[in-house]
VOPA-733125 format. One line per field, with one value per residue (C-alpha): residue in three letters; residue number from 1; chain; y, z, x. Coordinates in steps of 0.5 Angstrom, whole numbers. Each point is the difference from the previous one (the first is absolute). Layout:
res: (ala|...) $
n: (NUM|...) $
chain: (A|...) $
north: (Y|...) $
up: (Z|...) $
east: (X|...) $
END
This chain:
res: (met|arg|thr|phe|arg|glu|ile|leu|thr|ala|phe|gly|val|phe|gly|trp|ile|glu|leu|phe|ala|ala|cys|val|val|ala|leu|gly|cys|ala|gly|glu|met|trp|leu|leu|ile|asn|lys|leu|pro|pro|asn|thr|glu|pro|leu|pro|glu|asp|ser|gly|val|leu|trp|arg|trp|leu|his|ser|thr|asp|arg|thr|leu|arg|pro|leu|leu|val|arg|leu|lys|leu|gly|gly|arg|lys|leu|pro|glu|ala|lys|glu|his|leu|leu|glu|arg|phe|phe|thr|met|leu|val|ala|val|gly|val|gly|ile|glu|phe|val|ala|leu|pro|phe|ser|leu|phe|glu|ile|ala|arg|leu|asn|val|glu|ala|ser|asn|ala|ala|lys|asp|ser|ala|leu|ala|lys|lys|gln|ala|ser|asp|ala|asn|glu|arg|thr|ala|val|ile|glu|ser|thr|asn|lys|val|leu|ser|leu|lys|ile|glu|glu|leu|thr|ala|glu|asn|leu|lys|met|tyr|lys|glu|ile|gln|pro|arg|arg|ile|thr|ala|thr|gln|lys|lys|phe|leu|ala|leu|leu|leu|ser|asn|ala|pro|lys|gly|lys|ile|val|leu|ser|val|asn|asp|pro|his|asp|thr|glu|ala|val|phe|phe|ala|ile|gln|leu|glu|asp|ala|leu|lys|ser|ala|gly|phe|thr|asp|ile|lys|arg|asp|ile|ser|val|val|ala|phe|gly|gly|asp|thr|phe|thr|gly|ile|val|ala|gln|thr|thr|ser|gly|asp|arg|met|pro|glu|phe|ala|val|asp|leu|ser|glu|ala|leu|ala|gly|ile|gly|ile|pro|phe|asn|phe|gln|lys|pro|gln|pro|thr|leu|pro|leu|gly|val|leu|gly|ile|arg|ile|gly|thr|lys|thr|phe|pro|asp|glu|lys) $
n: (1|2|3|4|5|6|7|8|9|10|11|12|13|14|15|16|17|18|19|20|21|22|23|24|25|26|27|28|29|30|31|32|33|34|35|36|37|38|39|40|41|42|43|44|45|46|47|48|49|50|51|52|53|54|55|56|57|58|59|60|61|62|63|64|65|66|67|68|69|70|71|72|73|74|75|76|77|78|79|80|81|82|83|84|85|86|87|88|89|90|91|92|93|94|95|96|97|98|99|100|101|102|103|104|105|106|107|108|109|110|111|112|113|114|115|116|117|118|119|120|121|122|123|124|125|126|127|128|129|130|131|132|133|134|135|136|137|138|139|140|141|142|143|144|145|146|147|148|149|150|151|152|153|154|155|156|157|158|159|160|161|162|163|164|165|166|167|168|169|170|171|172|173|174|175|176|177|178|179|180|181|182|183|184|185|186|187|188|189|190|191|192|193|194|195|196|197|198|199|200|201|202|203|204|205|206|207|208|209|210|211|212|213|214|215|216|217|218|219|220|221|222|223|224|225|226|227|228|229|230|231|232|233|234|235|236|237|238|239|240|241|242|243|244|245|246|247|248|249|250|251|252|253|254|255|256|257|258|259|260|261|262|263|264|265|266|267|268|269|270|271|272|273|274|275|276|277|278|279|280|281|282|283|284|285|286|287|288|289|290|291|292|293|294|295|296|297) $
chain: (A|A|A|A|A|A|A|A|A|A|A|A|A|A|A|A|A|A|A|A|A|A|A|A|A|A|A|A|A|A|A|A|A|A|A|A|A|A|A|A|A|A|A|A|A|A|A|A|A|A|A|A|A|A|A|A|A|A|A|A|A|A|A|A|A|A|A|A|A|A|A|A|A|A|A|A|A|A|A|A|A|A|A|A|A|A|A|A|A|A|A|A|A|A|A|A|A|A|A|A|A|A|A|A|A|A|A|A|A|A|A|A|A|A|A|A|A|A|A|A|A|A|A|A|A|A|A|A|A|A|A|A|A|A|A|A|A|A|A|A|A|A|A|A|A|A|A|A|A|A|A|A|A|A|A|A|A|A|A|A|A|A|A|A|A|A|A|A|A|A|A|A|A|A|A|A|A|A|A|A|A|A|A|A|A|A|A|A|A|A|A|A|A|A|A|A|A|A|A|A|A|A|A|A|A|A|A|A|A|A|A|A|A|A|A|A|A|A|A|A|A|A|A|A|A|A|A|A|A|A|A|A|A|A|A|A|A|A|A|A|A|A|A|A|A|A|A|A|A|A|A|A|A|A|A|A|A|A|A|A|A|A|A|A|A|A|A|A|A|A|A|A|A|A|A|A|A|A|A|A|A|A|A|A|A|A|A|A|A|A|A|A|A|A|A|A|A) $
north: (0|5|-1|1|7|1|-1|4|6|-1|3|5|2|3|-6|-5|4|1|-8|-1|5|-4|-7|4|2|-7|-4|5|-1|-8|1|4|-6|-5|3|1|-8|-1|3|-5|-4|-8|2|5|4|-2|5|4|-4|7|1|2|-4|3|-1|-7|-1|3|-4|-7|2|2|-7|-4|4|0|-7|1|7|-2|-5|6|2|0|-8|1|4|8|5|3|7|3|-3|1|7|0|-4|5|6|-3|-1|6|4|-5|3|7|0|-3|4|6|-3|0|7|3|-4|1|7|-1|-7|5|5|-7|-2|7|1|-7|2|7|-5|-5|6|2|-6|0|6|-1|-7|4|5|-6|-3|6|1|-7|1|7|-4|-5|5|4|-8|-1|7|-1|-7|3|6|-5|-5|7|2|-7|0|6|-1|-7|5|5|-6|-2|7|0|-6|2|6|-3|-4|6|4|-5|0|-4|-6|-7|-6|-6|-4|5|0|-8|1|5|-6|-4|3|3|-7|-1|7|4|4|8|6|4|8|0|8|4|6|3|-1|2|-4|-5|-5|0|-1|-6|-3|1|-4|-6|0|-1|-6|-3|1|-3|-6|-1|0|7|1|6|6|7|4|8|2|7|3|0|-5|2|6|1|3|-2|-6|-6|-7|-4|2|-3|3|-2|4|-1|-3|-4|-3|-3|-5|-7|-2|6|-2|-7|4|5|-6|-3|6|1|-7|1|7|5|2|6|3|2|7|4|-2|3|1|1|-8|-5|-4|-6|2|1|6|-2|7|-1|7|2|-5|2|2|0|7|1|-4) $
up: (0|2|-7|-4|4|-1|-8|0|3|-4|-6|3|-2|-7|-2|2|-5|-6|1|0|-6|-4|1|-2|-7|0|0|-5|-5|1|-1|-7|-1|1|-5|-5|1|-1|-6|-4|-5|1|-7|-1|-7|-5|-1|-6|-3|0|8|3|6|5|-2|-2|7|3|-4|2|7|0|-5|6|6|-3|1|8|0|-4|6|4|-3|3|-1|-6|-4|-2|6|-3|-2|6|5|-3|-1|8|2|-4|3|7|-1|-3|6|5|-4|0|8|2|-4|3|7|-2|-2|6|4|-3|2|7|-1|-3|6|5|-5|0|8|1|-4|4|6|-3|-3|7|4|-5|3|6|-1|-3|6|5|-3|-1|8|1|-3|3|7|-1|-3|7|4|-4|3|7|-1|-2|5|6|-2|0|7|3|-2|3|6|1|-1|5|5|-1|1|6|3|-1|3|6|1|0|5|5|6|0|4|1|-1|4|-6|-1|7|0|-6|3|6|-5|-4|6|4|-1|-1|5|5|2|4|-4|2|-4|0|-5|-4|3|7|-3|-6|4|-7|1|7|0|-6|5|5|-5|-2|7|1|-6|1|8|-3|-4|5|1|8|0|-3|3|-3|1|-4|5|-4|-5|1|-4|-4|-8|-4|-1|-5|-3|1|5|1|3|4|4|4|-6|-7|0|7|-2|4|-2|0|-4|-6|1|4|-7|-4|3|2|-8|-1|4|-4|4|-2|2|-1|4|1|2|7|6|5|6|-1|5|-3|-4|1|-6|0|-5|-1|-2|-5|-2|-6|-7|-3|-7|0|3|-5) $
east: (0|6|3|-7|0|7|-1|-7|4|6|-3|-4|-8|2|5|-6|-4|5|0|-8|0|5|-4|-6|4|3|-7|-2|6|-1|-8|2|5|-5|-5|5|2|-8|-1|6|-2|3|4|5|0|5|6|3|6|3|0|6|4|-4|-7|1|3|-7|-4|4|-1|-7|0|2|-3|-8|-1|1|-3|-7|-1|-1|-6|-6|-4|5|-4|-1|-3|-7|2|-4|3|7|-2|-2|7|4|-3|0|8|1|-3|5|6|-3|-2|7|4|-4|1|8|0|-4|5|6|1|0|5|4|1|0|6|3|-1|3|6|1|0|5|4|0|2|6|2|-1|4|6|-1|0|6|4|-2|3|6|1|-1|5|5|-1|0|7|2|-2|3|6|0|-2|6|5|-4|1|8|0|-3|4|6|-3|-1|8|2|-4|2|7|-2|-3|6|5|-5|0|4|6|-1|4|-4|0|3|5|2|1|3|5|1|2|5|4|0|7|2|5|-5|2|-2|-5|-3|-7|-2|-5|2|-6|-3|-7|-1|-4|0|8|0|-5|4|6|-3|-2|7|3|-5|2|8|-2|-3|6|5|1|0|4|-4|-1|-6|0|-6|-1|5|5|5|5|1|-2|-4|-8|0|-5|1|5|7|6|6|6|5|5|0|6|-2|-7|-3|0|-7|-2|1|-4|-5|-1|0|-6|-4|1|-3|-7|0|3|6|4|6|6|1|7|3|-3|5|-5|-1|4|5|-3|-8|-4|-5|-6|-4|-7|-1|-8|-4|1|-7|-1|-1|7|4) $
END
């Protein structure tokens, strides 16, 4: 039932009117054709011998089809003339009515066709516009994806830089692992006296690091450590990092080199500075300076 309704609505009102008119015309033409057949005599008239090829072909076709057409005659005989004229008028009227209906419905059909053409044209324009918008959207998506990739790489770079900076700005610390490794490196090394101080007693970061370094050195076997963080223990300008000093450059304590290498092995290197005469003989002075921050490099 649904399919039938879809068929009815597919043609529209004027479409069905034209279809009805065409059926009426076809019925009228078929009736007139039957009247012509009904007038046919059973035998064909002879054709002059000088007739052309086309006439001879038509005559041959007529001679072949005539027996079949004669069978369509009503009762095998010709209709009375009055009935024949009545049917002829009726079939002619059908053709005229059908053509008239088609002529009346034709403008509406043409208008419908024009409207459909306009809709098809608009649909084609909309389709082209949609394709262009889709293409533009794809291009924008590609640009966004490319930008996202660049931003992603930039974020990774900034993250790496931030992590690096975070590590750089963190206060110096000696971890438990470093402490154990230092004790292992110095297990068989000679030990001696150490004076531990800071460059600036108000630098809390340096003070805490000095306390941690003292604890690590004691764990490594250095028991004679003097810590003085209240004042600058021995002279010198303000500096960064860690330095070591002795009373004389020619008389370095035996344990100084081993201790320097061990501290460098756990990531705490220090440099030997100019001799400091105020230090007792055989004593190694380790001085903690301020931490080097990235903007100070």
